C-alpha positions as CSV (number, residue, x, y, z in Angstrom):
1,M,-0.3,-0.2,0.4
2,P,1.4,3.4,-1.2
3,K,2.6,5.3,1.8
4,T,0.3,8.5,2.7
5,P,2.2,12.3,3.1
6,S,2.2,12.0,6.8
7,S,3.7,8.3,7.4
8,R,6.1,9.1,4.1
9,Q,7.0,11.9,6.6
10,M,7.4,10.1,9.6
11,H,9.0,7.6,7.5
12,Y,11.1,10.3,6.7
13,V,12.2,11.0,11.1
14,T,12.3,7.3,11.6
15,L,14.9,6.8,8.9
16,F,17.5,9.1,9.5
17,G,17.1,9.8,13.0
18,Q,14.9,11.8,15.3
19,D,17.5,13.4,16.2
20,V,18.1,15.5,12.8
21,L,14.1,15.7,11.6
22,S,11.3,16.4,12.8
23,F,8.0,16.7,11.9
24,D,4.9,18.4,12.7
25,G,2.1,17.5,10.9
26,N,2.5,19.8,8.1
27,V,6.3,20.3,6.8
28,L,9.2,18.0,7.8
29,L,12.4,20.3,9.5
30,C,15.9,19.8,9.6
31,K,17.1,20.5,13.5
32,V,20.7,20.4,12.7
33,C,20.1,23.1,9.7
34,E,17.3,24.9,10.9
35,K,15.3,24.9,8.0
36,V,12.1,23.2,6.4
37,V,13.4,20.3,3.7
38,S,11.2,19.2,0.7
39,S,9.9,15.6,1.7
40,D,8.3,15.2,-1.9
41,K,10.6,12.5,-2.8
42,K,13.1,10.5,-0.7
43,S,15.7,11.3,-2.9
44,L,15.7,15.1,-1.9
45,V,15.7,14.4,1.2
46,K,18.8,11.9,1.8
47,Q,20.7,14.8,-1.1
48,H,20.3,17.7,2.1
49,I,21.1,15.1,5.2
50,E,24.3,14.9,3.2
51,G,25.2,18.4,1.6
52,A,28.1,20.0,3.2
53,K,26.4,22.5,5.1
54,H,24.6,19.9,6.9
55,K,27.6,17.6,7.5
56,A,29.3,20.6,8.5
57,L,27.1,22.5,11.4
58,C,27.0,18.2,12.6
59,E,30.5,18.8,12.9
60,K,30.3,21.6,14.9
61,K,28.1,21.0,17.0
62,K,30.3,17.9,17.8
63,E,33.0,20.1,18.0
64,S,31.7,22.3,21.2
65,G,30.6,19.3,22.7
66,S,27.0,20.3,23.1
67,T,24.2,17.4,23.2
68,N,21.7,19.9,23.0
69,V,19.1,19.4,20.4
70,V,16.5,22.1,18.8
71,Q,13.3,21.2,19.3
72,M,9.8,22.1,17.6
73,K,9.0,25.1,20.1
74,S,12.2,26.7,19.0
75,F,10.8,27.3,15.6
76,L,7.5,28.0,17.1
77,G,8.0,30.9,19.0
78,A,9.3,29.3,22.4
79,T,11.2,32.0,25.2
80,G,14.4,29.8,25.3
81,K,17.8,31.6,24.6
82,Q,18.4,30.4,21.1
83,S,14.7,31.0,20.2
84,Q,15.3,34.8,21.6
85,F,17.8,35.5,19.7
86,H,16.0,34.8,16.7
87,V,13.4,37.1,17.8
88,D,15.8,39.3,18.5
89,L,17.4,39.1,15.1
90,C,14.6,38.7,12.7
91,D,12.8,41.8,14.9
92,A,16.3,44.0,14.1
93,L,16.8,42.7,10.4
94,L,13.0,44.4,9.7
95,S,13.6,47.4,12.0
96,A,16.2,47.7,9.9
97,D,14.6,46.9,6.1
98,I,17.1,44.8,6.1
99,P,15.3,42.0,3.7
100,L,15.3,38.0,5.5
101,R,17.4,36.1,3.2
102,K,20.0,37.7,3.6
103,L,20.5,35.3,6.4
104,D,20.9,33.0,3.7
105,N,24.8,34.5,2.0
106,E,26.6,31.8,3.5
107,K,29.2,34.7,4.4
108,L,27.4,36.2,6.5
109,S,25.6,33.6,8.7
110,A,29.3,32.0,9.0
111,F,30.6,35.7,10.7
112,V,27.3,36.1,12.7
113,G,27.5,32.4,14.3
114,K,31.3,33.5,14.9
115,Y,31.5,36.2,16.8
116,C,28.1,35.6,18.1
117,K,28.7,32.3,19.0
118,Q,24.9,31.7,18.0
119,H,23.2,29.5,15.1
120,V,21.6,31.6,12.0
121,P,18.4,30.2,11.0
122,S,17.4,30.2,7.9
123,S,15.2,33.0,6.4
124,I,12.3,30.3,6.2
125,T,12.4,29.5,9.9
126,L,12.0,33.3,10.3
127,R,9.3,34.0,7.4
128,L,7.5,31.0,8.9
129,H,7.5,31.2,12.9
130,Y,8.6,35.0,13.9
131,I,7.6,37.9,11.7
132,K,4.1,37.3,13.1
133,S,5.1,36.8,17.0
134,I,6.8,39.8,16.6
135,Y,3.6,41.8,14.7
136,E,1.6,40.2,17.7
137,G,4.0,41.8,20.2
138,K,4.3,44.6,18.8
139,M,0.2,45.5,18.7
140,E,0.2,44.2,22.4
141,Y,3.0,46.9,22.9
142,I,0.7,49.2,21.4
143,R,-3.0,48.4,23.1
144,S,-0.9,48.2,26.7
145,F,0.3,52.1,25.4
146,V,-2.8,53.8,24.6
147,G,-4.6,52.4,28.1
148,S,-7.1,54.4,28.7
149,K,-5.8,57.3,26.7
150,S,-7.7,59.2,24.1
151,I,-6.8,59.2,20.9
152,W,-5.9,60.9,17.0
153,I,-6.7,59.2,14.1
154,S,-5.2,60.0,10.7
155,I,-5.8,57.6,7.3
156,D,-4.6,58.3,3.7
157,E,-4.7,56.5,0.8
158,T,-1.8,55.5,-2.1
159,T,-1.1,52.9,-4.7
160,D,1.5,51.4,-4.4
161,P,4.5,49.5,-7.1
162,L,1.6,46.8,-7.3
163,G,-1.1,48.7,-8.4
164,R,-3.2,48.3,-5.4
165,F,-5.0,51.0,-3.2
166,V,-3.3,50.8,-0.1
167,A,-5.1,53.1,2.9
168,H,-2.5,53.3,5.9
169,S,-4.2,53.9,9.9
170,I,-1.9,56.2,12.0
171,I,-3.2,56.5,15.7
172,G,-1.5,58.7,18.5
173,T,-2.4,59.2,21.7
174,L,-3.9,62.3,23.1
175,E,-2.3,63.9,26.5
176,T,-1.1,66.8,28.0
177,S,2.6,65.8,28.1
178,G,2.8,65.2,24.4
179,S,1.8,62.9,21.7
180,R,3.1,59.9,20.3
181,S,2.2,58.0,16.7
182,F,2.4,54.3,16.2
183,L,1.4,52.4,12.4
184,L,-1.9,51.0,13.6
185,H,-3.3,49.0,10.3
186,A,-2.6,49.2,6.5
187,D,-5.9,48.1,3.6
188,N,-5.6,46.7,0.6
189,L,-9.1,48.5,-0.8
190,E,-10.8,47.5,-3.7
191,K,-11.1,50.8,-4.6
192,T,-11.2,54.3,-3.1
193,N,-14.4,55.9,-2.1
194,N,-16.2,56.8,0.9
195,S,-17.5,54.0,2.0
196,T,-14.4,51.8,1.7
197,I,-12.2,54.3,3.7
198,A,-15.0,54.3,6.9
199,Q,-14.4,50.6,6.7
200,S,-10.8,50.7,7.1
201,F,-11.3,53.2,9.7
202,M,-13.2,50.7,11.8
203,N,-11.2,48.2,10.9
204,A,-7.7,50.4,12.4
205,L,-10.1,50.6,15.4
206,N,-10.7,46.8,16.1
207,V,-7.4,46.0,15.8
208,L,-6.9,48.4,18.5
209,W,-9.9,47.4,20.7
210,P,-10.3,43.9,19.6
211,N,-12.8,42.9,22.4
212,G,-15.2,46.7,21.2
213,V,-14.3,49.5,19.8
214,H,-14.2,52.6,22.4
215,H,-16.1,55.5,20.8
216,E,-16.0,57.9,22.8
217,R,-12.1,58.2,23.3
218,V,-11.7,59.1,19.5
219,L,-11.5,63.0,19.7
220,L,-9.7,63.8,16.1
221,F,-9.8,62.5,12.7
222,V,-7.1,63.9,10.3
223,T,-7.6,63.3,6.4
224,D,-6.7,65.7,3.4
225,A,-8.8,67.8,1.4
226,A,-10.7,65.0,-0.9
227,P,-13.9,64.9,-1.3
228,Y,-14.4,61.0,-0.2
229,M,-12.4,61.7,2.7
230,R,-15.0,64.7,3.9
231,K,-17.8,62.3,3.3
232,A,-16.7,59.6,5.0
233,A,-15.8,61.5,8.2
234,N,-19.1,63.3,8.3
235,A,-20.6,59.4,8.1
236,L,-17.9,58.2,10.8
237,Q,-19.0,61.5,12.7
238,V,-22.6,59.7,13.4
239,L,-20.6,56.6,15.2
240,F,-18.3,59.3,16.9
241,P,-20.5,62.2,17.9
242,R,-17.0,63.5,19.8
243,M,-15.2,63.2,16.9
244,K,-13.3,66.2,15.4
245,H,-12.8,66.4,11.7
246,V,-10.2,68.5,10.5
247,T,-8.3,67.9,7.1
248,C,-4.6,68.1,6.6
249,A,-3.0,72.3,7.1
250,A,0.4,71.7,5.0
251,H,-2.1,70.3,2.2
252,A,-4.2,73.6,2.2
253,L,-1.0,75.9,1.6
254,H,0.3,73.1,-1.0
255,R,-3.2,73.8,-2.9
256,V,-2.4,77.5,-2.9
257,A,0.9,77.3,-3.7
258,E,-0.6,74.9,-6.9
259,E,-3.2,77.8,-7.6
260,A,-0.1,80.0,-7.6
261,R,1.6,77.7,-10.3
262,L,-1.6,77.9,-12.5
263,L,-0.9,81.6,-12.0
264,F,2.5,82.0,-13.4
265,P,3.0,78.9,-16.2
266,E,6.1,80.8,-17.8
267,V,8.0,80.1,-14.6
268,D,5.9,77.2,-14.5
269,K,7.3,75.7,-18.1
270,L,10.8,76.9,-16.5
271,V,11.2,75.3,-13.7
272,S,9.9,71.7,-15.9
273,N,13.1,72.0,-18.3
274,G,15.2,73.8,-16.7
275,K,15.4,70.3,-14.5
276,K,15.8,68.4,-17.7
277,I,18.8,70.1,-19.2
278,F,21.2,68.7,-16.1
279,L,18.4,65.4,-15.5
280,K,20.3,63.4,-17.4
281,S,24.2,64.5,-18.7
282,A,26.8,64.9,-16.8
283,A,28.6,66.4,-19.5
284,R,26.1,69.8,-18.8
285,V,26.6,69.0,-14.9
286,T,30.6,69.4,-15.4
287,M,30.2,72.3,-17.4
288,F,28.2,74.0,-15.1
289,R,29.9,73.9,-12.1
290,E,32.6,75.4,-14.7
291,L,30.7,78.2,-15.2
292,A,29.0,78.4,-11.7
293,P,31.3,77.4,-8.9
294,G,29.8,77.5,-5.9
295,T,25.8,77.7,-7.3
296,P,23.7,75.0,-6.6
297,L,22.6,72.8,-9.7
298,P,18.9,73.7,-10.6
299,P,15.9,71.7,-7.8
300,Q,14.1,68.4,-8.8
301,P,10.9,69.8,-7.8
302,V,8.1,66.6,-7.6
303,M,4.2,68.2,-8.0
304,T,3.2,65.8,-5.3
305,R,5.8,67.2,-2.8
306,W,4.5,70.2,-0.7
307,G,6.0,73.5,-1.5
308,T,8.5,72.2,-3.7
309,W,7.6,74.4,-7.1
310,V,7.5,77.4,-4.9
311,A,11.1,76.7,-3.5
312,A,12.4,75.5,-7.5
313,A,11.0,78.9,-8.4
314,L,12.3,80.6,-5.8
315,Y,16.1,79.1,-7.2
316,Y,15.5,80.6,-10.8
317,A,14.5,84.1,-9.1
318,E,18.2,84.0,-7.0
319,H,20.1,82.4,-9.4
320,L,18.5,83.6,-13.1
321,D,22.0,85.9,-14.1
322,T,24.1,82.6,-13.5
323,F,21.5,80.0,-15.1
324,A,21.1,81.7,-18.0
325,N,25.0,82.2,-18.6
326,V,25.2,78.7,-18.5
327,V,22.6,77.4,-20.3
328,D,22.8,80.2,-23.4
329,S,26.5,78.4,-24.1
330,F,24.7,75.3,-24.6
331,D,23.8,74.6,-28.3
332,R,20.4,74.5,-28.7
333,K,20.2,71.1,-31.3
334,Q,21.1,69.3,-28.6
335,A,17.6,69.1,-26.7
336,A,14.0,70.5,-26.7
337,S,14.8,71.3,-23.1
338,I,17.2,73.7,-23.8
339,L,15.8,75.5,-26.9
340,I,12.5,75.8,-24.1
341,V,14.8,77.6,-21.8
342,Q,16.7,80.0,-23.7
343,D,13.0,81.0,-25.2
344,L,12.3,81.6,-22.2
345,L,15.2,83.4,-21.3
346,R,14.2,85.9,-23.2
347,S,10.5,87.0,-21.9
348,P,10.6,89.8,-19.9
349,N,7.4,88.3,-18.4
350,L,9.3,85.7,-16.7
351,R,11.8,88.2,-14.6
352,E,8.6,89.9,-13.5
353,N,7.0,87.5,-13.0
354,L,10.2,85.2,-10.6
355,S,10.5,89.2,-8.5
356,Y,6.4,89.3,-7.7
357,I,6.9,85.4,-6.4
358,H,10.0,86.1,-4.4
359,A,8.5,88.7,-3.1
360,H,5.3,87.4,-1.8
361,L,5.6,83.6,-1.8
362,D,9.4,83.3,-0.2
363,F,8.0,82.6,3.4
364,L,5.5,79.7,2.4
365,P,8.2,76.7,1.3
366,S,9.2,77.1,5.3
367,S,6.0,77.8,6.2
368,I,5.3,74.0,5.1
369,T,7.9,72.5,6.8
370,N,7.5,73.7,10.0
371,L,3.8,72.5,9.6
372,E,5.2,69.0,9.3
373,A,7.2,68.8,12.2
374,S,6.3,66.1,15.1
375,S,4.7,66.5,18.3
376,C,4.1,70.4,18.2
377,P,1.9,72.0,20.5
378,L,-1.7,73.3,18.8
379,V,-1.5,76.3,19.3
380,D,1.7,77.1,17.7
381,S,0.6,75.0,14.9
382,I,-2.7,76.7,14.9
383,A,-1.8,79.9,15.1
384,H,1.4,80.2,12.8
385,F,-1.0,78.2,9.5
386,Y,-3.1,81.1,10.3
387,K,-0.5,83.5,10.3
388,T,0.8,82.4,7.1
389,I,-3.0,82.2,5.7
390,D,-3.0,86.1,6.7
391,E,0.2,86.8,4.7
392,L,-1.2,85.4,1.8
393,K,-4.3,87.1,1.4
394,G,-2.0,90.4,1.7
395,M,-0.6,89.8,-1.8
396,P,-1.7,92.3,-4.1
397,G,-3.1,92.5,-7.2
398,S,-5.3,90.3,-9.3
399,I,-2.7,87.6,-8.3
400,G,-3.7,88.4,-5.2
401,E,-7.0,88.5,-5.5
402,R,-7.0,85.3,-6.7
403,I,-5.0,84.0,-4.3
404,R,-7.4,85.4,-1.4
405,N,-10.5,83.4,-3.0
406,K,-8.6,80.0,-2.6
407,C,-7.6,80.6,0.6
408,E,-11.7,81.1,1.2
409,F,-12.4,78.9,-0.6
410,V,-9.5,76.2,1.2
411,L,-10.9,77.1,4.4
412,S,-14.5,76.7,3.3
413,R,-13.9,73.4,2.7
414,N,-12.1,72.9,6.8
415,T,-14.8,73.6,9.0
416,G,-13.0,71.5,12.0
417,M,-9.9,73.4,11.5
418,A,-12.1,76.7,13.0
419,E,-13.2,74.3,16.0
420,L,-9.0,73.5,16.7
421,K,-8.7,77.3,16.7
422,V,-11.6,77.8,19.6
423,I,-9.7,75.3,21.4
424,A,-6.0,77.2,21.0
425,D,-7.6,79.6,21.7
426,V,-8.9,78.6,24.9
427,L,-5.4,76.4,25.4
428,S,-3.2,79.6,25.0
429,G,-5.5,81.8,28.0
430,V,-8.1,83.3,25.4
431,S,-11.6,83.4,25.8
432,A,-13.6,81.4,23.8
433,D,-17.0,82.9,24.8
434,G,-18.7,79.7,25.4
435,N,-18.2,78.1,22.0
436,V,-16.0,74.9,23.6
437,V,-18.5,71.8,23.7
438,L,-16.0,69.6,25.4
439,S,-15.4,68.9,28.8
440,P,-11.8,70.6,30.3
441,S,-9.7,67.7,30.6
442,D,-11.0,66.7,27.1
443,V,-9.8,69.9,25.5
444,A,-6.4,69.4,27.7
445,C,-6.1,66.7,25.6
446,F,-5.5,68.6,22.6
447,K,-2.4,70.8,23.5
448,Y,-0.1,68.1,20.6
449,A,-3.3,67.4,18.7
450,P,-1.9,67.7,14.9
451,I,-3.1,69.0,12.3
452,T,-1.4,67.8,9.3
453,S,-0.9,63.9,8.1
454,V,2.2,64.3,7.1
455,D,3.0,60.9,9.6
456,V,1.1,58.9,7.2
457,K,3.1,60.5,4.1
458,R,6.0,59.0,5.6
459,S,4.5,55.5,6.1
460,F,4.2,55.8,2.5
461,S,7.8,56.4,2.2
462,L,8.8,53.4,4.0
463,L,6.1,50.9,1.7
464,K,7.4,52.4,-1.1
465,N,11.1,51.9,-0.4
466,L,9.7,48.1,0.6
467,L,8.3,46.8,-2.2
468,T,11.8,47.5,-4.6
469,D,11.7,45.9,-7.4
470,R,13.0,42.3,-5.7
471,R,10.5,41.9,-2.6
472,Q,7.2,42.2,-4.4
473,S,6.4,38.6,-4.1
474,L,5.4,39.4,-0.5
475,T,1.7,38.9,0.2
476,F,-0.4,41.9,1.5
477,E,-0.5,40.4,5.2
478,S,3.5,39.3,5.1
479,L,3.6,43.2,3.6
480,K,1.6,44.7,6.4
481,M,3.3,43.1,9.0
482,H,6.4,43.9,7.6
483,L,5.2,47.4,7.4
484,I,3.9,47.9,10.8
485,I,7.2,46.7,13.0
486,L,9.1,48.6,10.3
487,C,7.2,51.8,11.1
488,N,7.2,51.1,14.9
489,Q,10.8,50.9,16.2
């Protein structure tokens, strides 16, 4: 009678020895090498047993005089000395964003074994038996840190390198001593709309409070100003009546900067083509450095990064003559970008537009950067935001009128910011004339409340760094655990 899969694997354990192989009902494990062995054929098991690496490890154990054999519990996260080394090693690699497959490098494995006096597990062992336990440990730490504190939550979505719609949920504590934030959850959305965002919101809180969501402890929801985000927040406020919703202040200033970009098409064209001239030409970069020593190369703004377009325009306002001398020395037939820029530099309106931007928008990039700071007191961040808005509203001329209209539009779509301003007035000692409906203890909790969603943006950057071209076979569940371990160190 042919052997069943389980009886065949138990036969291999009996044949080669229980001190060499073990079977837990699912996989066949080599206790010496601490790795899964293919049990499809007897020849594959025999090939592993007779392999040079397996024999070397057996000799090493004999030379050390150790009679300890790695048991199955070490694979399942037991708290022995060796398994604790595996936990710490796995946690360190994931926290440093080092792929676990690096452990399979024989030189690295030998180095760690020599100087740490520990046997290095295979990457398969860590993936199967340690990543999940480390992830669950992070979750338990977050739950214990939050405890009975009130919280804020921020959600945003992006498209990852594989084209999936991914939503990240960041939570933070609301305390008078400060605020600490954590990446709590990541969702793979079928599509992006108010329903999926609201569901992701609830999924995150169910992870934080598995025994039941504490609706009264969610006091602040921070998102961007997308219509589906505002619609999701309006629906969630029915379930969380104490929750304030505010859209990102840094994103609001970026939207004003985008309005300015539309008002200066020639400057926008210069910024776009100026970076292309030197982007992939080492010879032009060398010539630039020879003709303009000490002058930085033209910046390469990313339109989705807040304030970078204005910063690029300020560069050209400051270095326009030097930049023009270098570009005019190039052959206009070499590239279309050179031809476009040389023609733009002859336009009289270009200098006037750059002068206006430099005179009235030079403070905007630094204002956005200041708002992106973490753990900033609400009083300071609110004051800085409204001061920046007031400066933008003070811009003269027809362009200033367009900017003022944009500022008013942005503020009108962010009613939660006005509510936070009232709370900030109370915290700064200014009378709010009884407009605050929260209890004194709740108002005090807002001392370090955030008004930006930059923490979510930072988690997206880590997501894209994690999903390199060689690491795109991760399942989403595994990717989520990797990311949460990486972000919550």
